[in-house]
C-alpha positions, 0 to 999 in steps of 0.5 A: 500500500502507498504511504500516507499522502502529503497534502501540502504538495500540490501534486496530491490534489486532483484540482486546486482552485486557480489551476489553469489546466485543472479538470475542476475548471471544465464546464459544458457548452453555455456555462462559465467558470466562476472567476477565482477572485470573485468566489465567496465559497469553496467546495471540497470535492471527493471523487467516487470509485472507478475501475482499473485493471490492477484493482481486481487484485488490490484493495487500495488504488496506487496513487503513483500510477498515471492511469489512477491520476487520469481516472481521478481527474475524469471522475472529478471533472463531472462532479466538480463542474456542478459546483464551479459556478459558485465555488472555488474547487478543491479535490484531493487524490486519495487511496480509494478502496477498490471494488475488490475491497467493497466485495470483501466486506468487513474483513481485517484487510478491507477495513485497513484499506478503508481506514487508509482511504478515509484518513487521506480524505480527512487529512485533505479536508484539514489542509483545505481548512488550513490553507485554502478555505480559511477564516470564516469562508463558507464551504460545500462538501460534495461527493458521490458513492465512495466519495460521499461515504467518506464525506459522511463519516467526516461530517459525523466526526467533525462537522456534526460535533463542531458549531464552527464548521456547522455554521460555515457549511452551506450544504453537504451533497452526499450522493449515491450513498446510503444516508438516513435520519440516524446518520447525523445528530445536528445536520438535518436533511434538506427540506427545501431548496434554500436550507443551509447547514443540511445534507442532500442525498439520493440513490437513483433507481428504476421502480423495477429495481429489485436489488438496489445495493450500489449506494453503499452505507447501509449498516450491516455485517458486510458493509464497510461504510456503516452510516444508516439503518434506514436510508432516505433520498432527497428529490432534486426536483423539490429538494425535500424528502416528500414521496410526491411525484414531481414531473419532468417539467421541473427537471433543469437538466442532465449532462451528457458529454458537453451538453445539457438536456432539460426536461428528461424525467420526473422523479419520486422518492420511496422514503418510509420515514416513520413506517416499517421496513420494506420486505425487499432490501433496497425498496426504501429511500431510493429516488425512482425514475422511469428508464428511457433510452436517454437515461440508459445512455447515461448509465455506463454501468448498465452493461456490466451486470443485469442488476445495474440496468435498473440500479441507476447509481451511475447517473446520480450526478449526470442526470441531475447535473443542472439541478445540482448546479443551480441549487448550489448557487442558490444556497450559496447566495442564501448563505451570503445574504444572511447575517451571521456570527460564526462561533469560534473554532473549537479546541477539538478542531484546533487539535485536528488542524495542528495534528493533521496539518502535515500528513506525513506525521501520521503512521502509514497504514 
């Protein structure tokens, strides 16, 4: 396994704001990157799992491999572009776990790999606070799949326990991860498009999905990420947990290639808040959409396994790209417009910011 990452080294980042050629600067046709000097908010963005050949035999990605670096850039590009209209983008490299580690479940080796990946994300976030998002600047957390898993844990261990960070967090977009009302104590789910200090999550699926298990995080003996017993979804067409159907007229736009396509789908949630568990695993807390040729064309995982044709994990960002972009812009504006007094930095956060300021002092896993 690679040694722990030094995030004071710019090469340890997929993207640092104001990099001239970084993938975090990319936008599709018709959209522009927010000027660095005018940005009043930052986004800390963590990429999802991706598949490379050697990852079939190893549990963590090799950060020194060119294929790893290029794939991380490509994955970050689409997530970051949903936020670079309102934020400076910071996205770290990290020793993400591989599909093999996920399949191994809570074995000692897989848990060691999982801790290594999370330690990188946490250390990167502390450096982000120390070096980039300094003072009382607001921030957004954004991740998909494994990236959302690690950010949810980071929220549990840092944001949820710290008034200072809670007051600075505009929103946590934790997409494609099983997250519920039991995940956090002080970070509520979004109940409207302008809520602040909240989280947003969803797991996109077809109503025909019988095994909606790609969004990791459900508490079980096998899952590495143990985040909730009862997952929920927020509908990105209404930004709340209601199970009411919202029509495609409210769909702002999906991203395909370098163009945006509005009005592609309506959606409803399958939340069972306050109700008994469903009889079939996966039939709770999903964001359901009817499959169409357009949606299938976005689902690059659909050809890998029959279950992934209706489990639409791969489209959690692309299908709702413009909805996310416009919503993040609106929430940042709301945060900036509201007078606020930021609580002082807690002693716990001060300790983390000193202890993790230089990653090499951590023992490699």
